[in-house]
C-alpha positions as CSV (number, residue, x, y, z in Angstrom):
1,M,33.7,202.0,-11.9
2,N,37.4,201.5,-12.8
3,Q,40.3,202.5,-11.3
4,T,41.2,205.6,-13.5
5,I,37.4,207.2,-12.8
6,K,38.5,206.4,-9.4
7,N,41.7,208.4,-9.3
8,Q,40.1,210.9,-10.9
9,L,37.8,211.5,-8.3
10,N,40.1,211.2,-5.6
11,H,42.4,214.0,-7.5
12,R,44.7,216.2,-4.7
13,T,46.9,218.4,-5.4
14,I,50.7,217.3,-3.8
15,R,53.2,219.8,-3.2
16,E,55.3,218.1,-0.7
17,F,57.4,215.0,-2.5
18,T,59.6,212.1,-0.7
19,G,62.3,213.1,-3.1
20,E,62.8,209.7,-4.2
21,K,63.9,209.7,-8.0
22,I,61.2,208.4,-10.6
23,N,63.2,205.4,-12.9
24,E,64.4,206.2,-16.4
25,E,61.5,204.0,-18.0
26,T,58.7,205.8,-16.3
27,I,60.1,209.1,-17.2
28,K,59.9,207.5,-21.0
29,T,56.5,206.0,-20.5
30,L,55.3,209.2,-19.4
31,L,56.6,211.3,-21.9
32,E,55.1,208.8,-24.7
33,V,52.0,209.4,-22.9
34,V,52.6,213.2,-23.6
35,N,53.4,212.5,-27.1
36,M,50.0,210.6,-27.9
37,S,47.8,213.4,-26.6
38,A,45.0,215.0,-28.8
39,S,46.6,217.8,-30.8
40,S,44.6,220.6,-33.1
41,N,44.8,219.9,-36.8
42,G,47.4,217.4,-35.8
43,M,50.2,219.6,-35.7
44,Q,51.5,219.0,-32.5
45,N,52.4,223.2,-31.5
46,M,53.6,222.3,-28.1
47,S,57.0,221.1,-26.1
48,I,58.7,220.2,-23.0
49,I,61.3,221.8,-21.2
50,R,62.2,219.5,-18.5
51,V,63.8,221.1,-15.5
52,T,67.0,218.9,-13.9
53,N,68.9,221.6,-12.9
54,P,68.4,222.3,-8.7
55,K,69.4,226.0,-9.8
56,I,66.9,226.7,-12.2
57,K,64.3,225.0,-10.2
58,E,65.0,228.0,-7.4
59,K,65.0,230.6,-9.8
60,L,61.5,229.6,-11.5
61,A,60.1,229.3,-7.5
62,E,61.6,232.3,-6.5
63,N,60.0,233.9,-9.8
64,G,57.0,232.0,-9.4
65,N,57.0,232.8,-5.5
66,Q,56.0,229.2,-4.3
67,A,59.1,227.7,-2.3
68,Y,57.8,224.3,-2.8
69,M,58.4,224.3,-7.0
70,A,62.1,223.7,-6.6
71,R,61.3,220.9,-4.2
72,A,59.3,218.9,-7.1
73,T,60.9,215.6,-8.0
74,E,60.5,216.1,-11.8
75,L,59.1,219.6,-12.6
76,W,57.5,219.7,-16.5
77,I,57.0,223.3,-18.3
78,F,54.7,222.8,-20.7
79,I,55.1,225.2,-23.5
80,V,53.4,226.6,-26.9
81,D,55.6,225.8,-29.6
82,L,55.4,227.5,-32.6
83,K,59.0,228.0,-33.6
84,R,59.4,224.2,-34.7
85,N,56.4,224.2,-37.5
86,Y,57.5,227.6,-38.5
87,E,61.1,226.6,-39.3
88,I,60.0,223.3,-40.8
89,A,57.9,225.6,-43.4
90,R,60.6,228.2,-43.8
91,E,63.1,225.5,-45.0
92,M,59.9,224.4,-47.7
93,G,60.0,228.3,-48.9
94,L,57.1,229.0,-46.5
95,E,57.0,232.3,-44.4
96,N,53.9,234.4,-43.2
97,D,52.1,235.8,-40.6
98,T,48.9,233.3,-40.3
99,M,51.8,230.3,-38.8
100,I,52.6,232.7,-35.7
101,S,49.0,234.2,-35.3
102,F,47.1,234.4,-32.3
103,D,44.7,231.4,-33.6
104,K,47.8,229.2,-33.9
105,F,49.2,230.5,-30.4
106,I,45.4,229.2,-29.2
107,Q,46.2,226.1,-30.3
108,G,49.4,225.1,-29.0
109,F,48.4,226.6,-25.6
110,T,45.5,223.9,-26.0
111,D,47.8,221.3,-26.9
112,A,50.1,222.1,-24.2
113,I,47.0,222.3,-21.5
114,I,45.8,219.1,-22.9
115,A,49.4,217.0,-23.1
116,A,49.5,217.9,-19.0
117,Q,46.6,216.9,-17.8
118,N,47.2,213.5,-19.9
119,L,50.4,213.4,-17.9
120,T,48.8,214.5,-14.9
121,I,46.1,211.5,-15.2
122,A,49.1,208.8,-16.2
123,V,51.1,210.0,-12.7
124,E,48.4,209.4,-10.4
125,S,47.5,206.3,-12.3
126,L,50.9,205.1,-11.0
127,G,50.3,206.2,-7.5
128,L,52.0,209.5,-7.5
129,G,51.1,212.9,-6.8
130,A,51.5,216.0,-8.9
131,N,50.9,219.7,-8.7
132,Y,50.2,222.4,-11.3
133,F,52.3,225.7,-11.7
134,G,50.4,228.4,-12.8
135,N,52.7,230.7,-11.6
136,I,54.4,230.6,-14.3
137,H,52.4,233.4,-15.5
138,N,53.5,235.6,-12.6
139,D,56.3,236.9,-15.1
140,T,56.4,235.0,-18.4
141,K,59.0,237.3,-19.6
142,K,61.6,235.9,-16.7
143,V,60.2,232.5,-17.0
144,I,61.3,232.6,-20.8
145,E,64.7,234.2,-20.2
146,I,65.4,231.6,-17.2
147,L,64.4,228.7,-19.6
148,K,66.4,230.4,-22.7
149,M,63.2,229.9,-24.9
150,P,63.9,231.1,-28.9
151,K,60.9,233.6,-30.4
152,L,57.4,231.8,-31.4
153,T,57.4,229.9,-27.7
154,Y,55.4,230.6,-24.5
155,P,55.1,229.0,-21.2
156,A,51.4,227.5,-20.7
157,V,51.9,225.6,-17.4
158,G,54.2,223.5,-15.3
159,V,53.9,220.4,-13.7
160,G,55.8,219.0,-10.7
161,F,55.3,215.2,-9.8
162,G,56.8,212.6,-7.7
163,V,56.4,210.3,-4.6
164,P,53.9,211.8,-2.4
165,N,55.2,213.2,1.3
166,Q,52.0,214.5,2.1
167,N,48.3,213.4,2.2
168,P,45.8,216.6,1.8
169,Q,42.0,216.7,1.7
170,I,40.3,216.5,-1.3
171,K,39.5,220.2,-1.7
172,P,35.4,220.7,-2.2
173,R,34.2,221.9,-5.8
174,L,31.0,224.2,-6.6
175,D,28.0,221.5,-7.3
176,I,28.3,220.5,-10.7
177,N,24.7,221.4,-11.6
178,L,26.3,224.9,-11.7
179,K,29.0,224.3,-14.0
180,T,26.8,222.2,-16.5
181,F,24.1,223.5,-18.8
182,E,22.3,222.1,-21.7
183,N,21.7,223.5,-25.3
184,S,22.1,227.2,-23.6
185,Y,24.0,229.4,-21.2
186,K,21.8,229.5,-18.2
187,I,22.3,232.8,-15.5
188,Y,20.4,232.7,-11.8
189,D,19.3,235.3,-9.9
190,S,21.2,234.8,-7.3
191,Y,24.2,233.0,-7.1
192,L,25.2,233.4,-2.9
193,N,22.0,231.5,-2.7
194,L,23.0,228.7,-4.7
195,I,26.1,228.3,-2.9
196,K,25.5,229.0,0.5
197,E,26.1,225.2,1.5
198,Y,29.2,225.1,-0.6
199,D,30.8,228.4,1.4
200,E,30.1,226.2,4.6
201,E,31.7,223.4,3.3
202,M,34.9,225.3,2.3
203,T,35.7,226.4,5.7
204,T,35.9,222.7,6.6
205,Y,39.2,222.7,4.3
206,Y,42.5,222.9,5.5
207,D,44.7,224.3,3.2
208,L,48.2,222.7,3.6
209,R,49.6,226.2,1.8
210,D,48.6,228.3,4.4
211,S,50.1,226.3,8.0
212,G,46.9,224.0,7.5
213,R,44.7,226.3,8.3
214,K,40.7,226.5,7.6
215,S,40.3,227.8,4.2
216,E,37.7,230.8,3.7
217,S,34.2,230.8,2.0
218,F,34.3,230.5,-1.6
219,S,32.5,233.7,-1.9
220,S,35.0,235.5,0.3
221,Q,37.8,234.3,-1.5
222,I,36.3,235.7,-5.3
223,P,37.2,239.2,-4.6
224,K,40.7,238.5,-3.7
225,K,41.9,236.5,-5.8
226,Q,39.9,237.5,-8.9
227,G,39.4,241.0,-8.0
228,S,43.4,241.5,-8.1
229,I,46.3,240.6,-10.3
230,V,49.6,240.0,-9.7
231,K,52.0,242.7,-11.0
232,N,53.3,241.5,-14.5
233,R,50.5,239.3,-15.3
234,N,48.8,242.4,-16.9
235,K,52.0,242.3,-19.4
236,M,51.2,239.0,-21.0
237,F,50.1,240.2,-24.5
238,K,53.1,242.2,-24.7
239,T,55.7,239.5,-23.6
240,L,53.5,237.3,-26.5
241,M,54.3,240.3,-29.2
242,D,57.8,240.4,-28.1
243,Q,57.9,236.6,-28.6
244,G,57.3,237.3,-32.0
245,F,53.6,236.3,-32.0
246,V,51.2,238.2,-34.4
247,I,48.6,239.6,-32.3
248,N,45.8,241.2,-34.6
249,P,42.7,242.7,-32.6
250,D,41.2,243.6,-35.8
């Protein structure tokens, strides 16, 4: 087993960092890694906003309701970016809704997520720690305002990283056999029976976000986390349309 795979199998979310600065040569290399990430049709419909201003970090942390976001040594926000290619095409005399369609948005969102994962793999290979911030979706309209994002752009995910200042457990995962199918999707008669051991294992996991308390079973977390929605998250499609993307349900 090579070191890359060892790092991936040892993946843990790191939320607290020493504050030690990452040298610019390393930052440049990580940016090059992001730049070489796979891209749908080679259109590269994504960009990064590197947040270096502590006040902006604090605003994002407050908006996302996660204080440790402001303490990330490096905070990069990966965004869908159709603006750049739209302007290139406009300068060439082409303007149409196809260029800013939901299809192109999905391509850009996929590009952004792939790039974020590539960054995380590279970061962890250097002995650094990383954390994904999906909390930017708590109020994407506010994030767009804070980061002064133009129309035809949209926040996809944030990644915070730096020198780790904590050593959390590896979070247990569902049995891979429950998430792997061959040729067609498989539906089971009872999922609760299949995850019984996993439920028990989850209660041995200490969540450092919650004062180091033991976690609840996986099954008990589902109704709480997936049975409700953060207030402004159900406004995503409206924000997308406000940003100029063409959402056509037909």
